[in-house]
C-alpha positions as CSV (number, residue, x, y, z in Angstrom):
1,M,0.0,0.0,-0.1
2,L,1.3,3.6,-0.9
3,F,0.2,7.0,0.0
4,S,-0.7,10.0,-2.1
5,D,-2.0,13.5,-1.9
6,G,-5.0,12.7,-3.9
7,T,-4.1,14.9,-7.0
8,R,-4.2,13.6,-10.5
9,G,-1.0,12.2,-11.6
10,S,0.6,12.7,-8.3
11,K,3.5,10.5,-7.1
12,A,2.7,7.7,-4.7
13,F,5.0,7.1,-1.7
14,S,5.7,4.3,0.6
15,L,4.9,4.5,4.2
16,I,8.5,5.4,5.1
17,E,8.6,8.1,2.3
18,A,5.3,9.5,3.3
19,T,6.2,9.6,7.0
20,A,9.5,11.5,6.1
21,S,7.5,14.0,4.1
22,A,4.7,14.2,6.7
23,Y,2.2,16.4,4.6
24,P,2.0,17.2,0.9
25,R,3.6,20.5,-0.2
26,G,0.3,21.6,-1.7
27,G,-1.8,21.2,1.3
28,G,-4.1,18.4,2.6
29,V,-2.9,15.1,3.9
30,Y,-1.5,11.8,2.4
31,A,-4.1,9.0,2.4
32,P,-3.9,5.2,1.3
33,E,-3.7,4.4,-2.4
34,G,-4.4,1.0,-3.7
35,E,-6.4,-2.0,-2.3
36,P,-4.6,-4.4,-0.1
37,D,-6.5,-7.7,0.4
38,L,-6.9,-8.7,4.0
39,R,-8.9,-11.9,3.3
40,E,-5.8,-14.0,3.8
41,L,-5.8,-12.7,7.4
42,V,-9.6,-13.0,7.8
43,L,-9.9,-16.4,6.5
44,G,-6.7,-17.8,7.8
45,P,-5.7,-19.5,11.0
46,E,-6.5,-17.8,14.3
47,L,-3.5,-15.7,15.5
48,S,-2.6,-13.8,18.6
49,F,-3.0,-10.1,18.9
50,S,0.5,-9.2,18.0
51,E,0.6,-11.9,15.3
52,T,-2.3,-10.4,13.7
53,A,-0.8,-7.0,13.8
54,A,2.4,-8.4,12.3
55,R,0.6,-10.1,9.5
56,A,-1.5,-7.0,8.9
57,V,1.8,-4.9,8.6
58,S,3.3,-7.3,6.2
59,I,0.1,-7.4,4.0
60,L,-0.4,-3.6,4.0
61,F,3.3,-2.7,3.4
62,P,5.2,-5.6,1.6
63,E,7.4,-3.1,-0.2
64,I,8.9,-2.2,3.2
65,F,8.4,-5.2,5.7
66,D,9.1,-8.9,5.3
67,G,7.8,-11.3,7.9
68,D,10.6,-10.7,10.4
69,S,10.7,-7.0,10.3
70,A,6.9,-6.9,10.4
71,R,6.9,-9.1,13.7
72,A,9.7,-6.8,15.1
73,V,7.3,-3.6,14.5
74,A,4.3,-5.5,15.8
75,M,6.2,-6.4,19.0
76,E,7.2,-3.0,19.5
77,A,3.9,-1.4,18.9
78,F,1.3,-4.0,19.8
79,P,3.0,-6.4,22.3
80,D,0.1,-7.2,24.4
81,A,-3.5,-7.9,23.7
82,P,-5.8,-5.4,25.5
83,P,-7.9,-7.0,28.2
84,L,-11.2,-8.3,26.8
85,T,-14.4,-8.4,29.1
86,S,-18.1,-8.9,28.5
87,I,-19.7,-5.7,29.7
88,G,-23.3,-6.6,29.0
89,A,-25.6,-8.4,26.7
90,D,-24.1,-8.1,23.3
91,L,-21.3,-5.7,24.4
92,L,-17.7,-6.6,24.4
93,G,-15.2,-4.4,26.1
94,F,-11.5,-4.0,25.0
95,D,-9.5,-2.0,27.6
96,L,-7.2,0.3,25.5
97,S,-6.1,2.2,28.6
98,T,-3.5,-0.2,30.0
99,G,-0.6,1.1,28.1
100,P,2.3,3.3,29.7
101,T,0.2,6.6,29.7
102,G,-3.3,5.2,29.9
103,N,-4.4,6.3,26.6
104,A,-5.7,4.2,23.6
105,S,-3.2,6.3,21.5
106,D,-0.2,4.3,23.1
107,Y,-0.6,1.5,20.5
108,T,-0.5,3.9,17.7
109,N,2.2,6.1,19.0
110,R,4.5,3.2,19.6
111,F,3.9,2.2,15.8
112,I,4.8,5.8,14.9
113,A,7.8,5.8,17.0
114,S,9.0,2.5,15.4
115,I,8.4,3.9,11.8
116,S,10.1,7.2,12.8
117,S,13.1,5.3,13.9
118,R,13.4,3.8,10.4
119,V,12.9,7.2,8.7
120,A,15.6,8.9,10.9
121,P,17.9,6.4,12.6
122,G,19.4,7.4,16.0
123,S,18.5,10.4,18.1
124,H,16.5,13.0,16.3
125,I,14.1,15.7,17.0
126,C,10.4,15.3,16.1
127,L,7.6,18.0,15.9
128,A,4.0,17.9,16.8
129,A,1.0,20.1,17.4
130,M,-1.4,18.2,19.6
131,G,-3.4,18.1,22.8
132,G,-1.6,17.3,26.1
133,R,-2.7,13.8,26.7
134,E,-1.8,12.9,23.1
135,L,1.5,14.7,23.5
136,R,2.2,12.6,26.7
137,S,1.6,9.4,24.9
138,L,3.8,10.3,21.8
139,A,6.6,11.4,24.0
140,S,6.5,8.2,25.9
141,A,6.6,6.3,22.9
142,L,9.5,8.1,21.3
143,L,11.7,8.1,24.4
144,P,13.1,4.5,24.1
145,Y,14.4,5.6,20.6
146,G,16.4,8.5,22.0
147,S,14.0,11.0,20.2
148,G,13.2,14.4,21.6
149,L,10.0,16.1,20.8
150,V,9.3,19.9,20.1
151,A,5.6,20.5,21.0
152,L,3.9,23.4,19.4
153,C,1.2,24.9,21.6
154,P,-0.9,28.2,22.2
155,E,1.1,30.8,23.9
156,E,-1.0,30.4,27.1
157,G,0.5,26.9,27.4
158,L,-0.9,23.3,27.3
159,A,-2.8,21.1,29.9
160,G,-2.4,17.5,30.3
161,I,1.3,17.4,30.8
162,P,2.6,15.4,33.7
163,Q,5.4,16.5,36.0
164,G,8.9,15.6,34.6
165,M,8.0,15.3,30.9
166,L,9.4,18.8,29.8
167,E,13.1,19.1,29.2
168,R,13.4,21.9,31.7
169,E,12.3,19.2,34.2
170,G,14.6,16.5,33.0
171,G,12.2,15.2,30.3
172,S,12.3,15.0,26.7
173,V,9.8,17.5,25.3
174,R,10.3,21.2,24.6
175,L,7.2,23.3,24.7
176,V,7.2,26.2,22.2
177,G,4.1,28.7,22.3
178,L,2.8,30.2,19.3
179,R,1.2,33.6,18.9
180,G,-2.1,32.7,17.1
181,G,-3.1,29.7,19.2
182,T,-3.7,26.2,18.0
183,S,-4.3,27.4,14.4
184,A,-0.8,28.8,14.3
185,A,0.7,25.6,15.8
186,W,-0.9,23.5,13.2
187,D,0.1,25.9,10.3
188,L,3.8,25.9,11.6
189,E,3.9,22.1,11.7
190,R,2.8,22.1,8.0
191,M,5.3,24.8,7.1
192,V,8.1,22.8,8.6
193,A,7.0,19.7,6.9
194,A,7.1,21.5,3.5
195,G,10.5,23.0,4.2
196,R,9.5,26.4,3.6
197,G,11.8,29.3,5.0
198,A,14.4,27.5,7.0
199,G,15.3,24.2,5.8
200,L,14.4,22.6,9.2
201,D,15.5,18.9,9.3
202,I,12.9,17.8,11.8
203,L,10.4,15.0,11.5
204,P,6.7,16.1,12.0
205,L,4.5,13.6,13.6
206,G,1.3,15.4,14.3
207,I,-2.3,14.5,14.0
208,G,-2.7,14.1,10.2
209,T,0.5,12.2,9.4
210,P,0.6,8.9,7.5
211,A,2.2,6.8,10.1
212,R,-0.6,7.7,12.6
213,L,-3.3,6.6,10.1
214,A,-1.5,3.5,9.5
215,G,-1.1,2.6,13.1
216,R,-4.8,3.3,13.9
217,S,-5.8,1.0,10.9
218,I,-3.6,-1.9,12.1
219,L,-5.1,-1.5,15.7
220,S,-8.6,-1.6,14.2
221,I,-7.7,-4.9,12.5
222,A,-6.1,-6.5,15.4
223,L,-9.1,-5.6,17.5
224,F,-11.6,-6.9,15.0
225,M,-9.8,-10.2,14.7
226,A,-9.7,-10.8,18.5
227,A,-13.4,-9.8,18.8
228,R,-14.8,-12.1,16.2
229,R,-13.3,-15.2,17.6
230,G,-16.0,-17.8,18.3
231,M,-18.9,-15.6,17.3
232,V,-21.3,-15.4,14.2
233,G,-23.6,-12.6,13.2
234,D,-23.0,-8.9,12.8
235,L,-20.1,-7.1,14.6
236,Y,-20.0,-3.3,15.1
237,I,-17.3,-1.3,16.5
238,A,-17.8,1.9,18.6
239,V,-15.4,4.8,18.1
240,P,-14.7,7.9,20.0
241,Q,-17.2,10.8,19.9
242,E,-16.8,12.5,16.6
243,D,-13.3,11.1,15.9
244,P,-12.9,11.3,12.2
245,S,-9.5,9.7,12.2
246,A,-10.8,6.7,14.1
247,I,-13.6,6.4,11.7
248,A,-11.4,6.8,8.6
249,A,-8.9,4.1,9.9
250,A,-11.6,1.6,10.4
251,L,-13.2,2.5,7.1
252,W,-10.0,2.0,5.1
253,A,-9.6,-1.4,6.9
254,W,-13.1,-2.3,5.8
255,S,-12.3,-1.3,2.2
256,W,-9.3,-3.7,2.4
257,G,-11.5,-6.6,3.3
258,L,-12.1,-6.3,7.1
259,P,-15.7,-7.5,7.4
260,F,-17.3,-5.7,10.2
261,T,-20.8,-4.6,9.8
262,G,-20.6,-1.0,10.8
263,L,-19.5,1.7,13.2
264,I,-21.2,3.1,16.1
265,V,-20.5,6.9,16.5
266,P,-22.0,8.8,19.3
267,D,-23.8,11.9,18.3
268,W,-24.3,14.4,20.9
269,K,-23.7,18.2,21.4
270,L,-21.0,19.3,23.7
271,P,-22.2,21.6,26.6
272,E,-22.0,25.3,26.0
273,G,-18.5,26.4,26.6
274,E,-16.9,23.1,25.8
275,L,-15.1,22.8,22.4
276,P,-13.6,19.8,20.6
277,D,-9.7,19.5,20.3
278,E,-9.0,22.0,17.5
279,Y,-5.9,20.0,16.4
280,S,-7.8,16.8,15.9
281,E,-11.0,18.4,14.5
282,R,-9.0,20.2,11.6
283,A,-6.6,17.3,10.7
284,E,-8.8,14.4,11.1
285,S,-11.7,15.8,9.2
286,E,-9.3,16.0,6.2
287,I,-8.4,12.4,6.5
288,L,-12.1,11.3,6.6
289,G,-12.7,13.6,3.7
290,R,-10.2,11.7,1.7
291,F,-11.9,8.4,2.2
292,K,-15.4,9.9,1.5
293,T,-14.0,11.0,-2.0
294,G,-13.9,7.4,-3.3
295,H,-16.1,5.4,-0.9
296,P,-19.8,6.0,0.3
297,I,-20.1,5.5,4.2
298,S,-23.8,6.1,4.7
299,S,-24.4,2.3,5.4
300,L,-21.3,1.7,7.5
301,V,-21.4,4.8,9.9
302,H,-24.3,4.7,12.4
303,R,-24.6,8.0,14.2
304,V,-26.5,7.4,17.5
305,P,-28.1,10.4,19.1
306,I,-27.5,10.5,22.9
307,G,-28.2,13.2,25.5
308,R,-26.9,14.0,28.9
309,E,-29.4,11.7,30.5
310,D,-27.7,8.7,28.6
311,L,-24.3,9.8,30.0
312,F,-25.7,10.0,33.5
313,E,-27.5,6.5,33.3
314,T,-24.1,5.1,32.0
315,L,-22.2,6.4,34.9
316,A,-24.9,5.2,37.3
317,D,-24.7,1.6,35.8
318,P,-22.6,-0.6,38.2
319,S,-21.4,-2.6,35.2
320,R,-20.2,0.5,33.3
321,W,-17.2,0.4,31.1
322,C,-15.7,3.8,31.9
323,D,-15.0,6.3,34.8
324,H,-15.8,9.9,35.3
325,G,-13.5,12.1,33.2
326,D,-13.3,9.5,30.4
327,E,-15.7,11.3,28.1
328,H,-15.2,9.4,25.0
329,S,-15.6,5.9,26.5
330,I,-18.8,7.1,28.4
331,A,-20.2,8.3,25.1
332,A,-19.3,5.3,23.2
333,F,-21.0,3.0,25.9
334,A,-24.0,5.0,26.1
335,A,-24.4,5.1,22.2
336,S,-23.9,1.4,22.1
337,H,-26.7,0.6,24.7
338,R,-28.9,3.0,22.6
339,A,-28.0,1.2,19.4
340,L,-28.9,-2.3,21.0
341,E,-32.2,-0.9,22.2
342,G,-32.9,0.6,18.9
343,G,-32.8,-2.8,17.0
344,L,-29.4,-4.3,17.1
345,G,-29.9,-6.3,20.2
346,G,-30.2,-10.1,19.8
347,H,-28.4,-10.4,16.5
348,A,-25.3,-8.2,16.6
349,R,-22.5,-7.6,18.9
350,I,-20.7,-4.1,19.6
351,V,-17.0,-3.8,20.5
352,V,-16.9,-0.9,23.0
353,P,-13.2,0.1,23.7
354,R,-12.2,1.9,26.8
355,F,-10.2,4.7,25.6
356,S,-8.3,6.2,28.4
357,R,-8.0,6.3,32.2
358,P,-9.2,9.4,33.9
359,A,-6.7,12.3,33.6
360,D,-4.5,13.0,36.6
361,P,-5.8,16.1,38.4
362,E,-2.3,17.4,38.7
363,T,-2.2,17.8,34.9
364,A,-5.3,19.9,34.6
365,L,-3.7,23.2,34.7
366,P,-1.8,24.5,31.7
367,K,2.1,24.4,31.7
368,A,3.6,27.5,30.4
369,P,5.7,27.2,27.1
370,D,9.6,27.4,27.3
371,I,9.4,30.4,24.9
372,V,6.8,32.1,22.7
373,I,7.5,32.9,19.1
374,D,5.8,33.8,15.8
375,A,4.6,31.0,13.7
376,D,7.3,31.0,11.1
377,P,10.0,28.2,10.5
378,A,12.9,30.8,10.8
379,S,11.8,31.7,14.3
380,L,11.6,28.0,15.3
381,A,15.1,27.5,13.7
382,R,16.7,30.3,15.7
383,V,15.1,29.0,19.0
384,L,16.5,25.5,18.5
385,A,19.8,26.6,17.5
386,A,20.1,29.1,20.4
387,H,18.9,26.6,23.0
388,P,20.6,23.2,22.3
389,S,18.5,20.1,23.4
390,R,19.8,17.2,25.3
391,F,18.8,15.2,22.2
392,P,21.2,15.8,19.3
393,L,19.8,18.2,16.8
394,P,20.0,17.7,13.1
395,P,23.2,19.2,11.4
396,R,21.4,21.8,9.5
397,I,19.9,23.1,12.7
398,R,23.1,23.1,14.7
399,A,24.9,25.0,12.0
């Protein structure tokens, strides 16, 4: 499977090449091109969680990985199967919050770190504009490879960062504030990827990058294969509330032959004053838009309206699959119950992941950035050159 920017006659890149480029120079995102065939995996013998991930890697990216290297990547990114529990009639729970940072993204970020180590072997600097919990997960995944992380954030700082994660506290993350907020942080990551202005030799690993989409697709495949063991009938997968990237990753896997019946997507309005993650909203919507260009999704995506009363009922249920503060899991659980009551009960099973552990209260307050700059690559290059990291910087920046 290759990646392209979707324009007519454009060059297609391998996963390694697309990860190195991060984003197309003309804007937008890279998305899968071609039709890998997962039937061999679906119809073949039963495999463990990591073995399924390894086989998926070798089927999707045969131009990069043979059997041995695919197994190595899978053991790095998907070493242990998430705990599986029956959480009610026709509801099957996978706990994705058991990783190092208690975030479902730990699986994907370990895959990203493994791929980035192949793009830029040895210690190097990565760049990302993302929320604090996602940032924590990515930084944790990169650390074993000796990779530092420059995190772009609004000038007022970023919440969700634990003590000891920032370089000034002995960690691996440098927090750079941008005048102009999350939009400016997003734009600067794109400009660095395009190499405009300063020739920055940094690897962007933000929300809309190819390795992230690939990792999430492989996770969808491994979860589905684990869930379908010993069952017949329809199988649905619940995804986080309005998470276009999770929807797109699962839908691409479906287009390659993963035979789930549909996706359960909670549909509810956030309370007044609460806003979705602007990083995810902008980048992931582009990814889902690329899938919609060539595939109809109306029969696969089941948006289930839920209200506050559904969320309260979920939290009051002693068999609930989530905790206070884990909004995505609460919404997915409530929407799945609604879907079963609405007609799916009795002939379908829904996989309901637990996406995260509740956030540590100590991380609720934003941490101030190390420095605040304008959103241009030259300013970022000057900051990185003037304040050496404990992680070796690429030569073009050191100079």
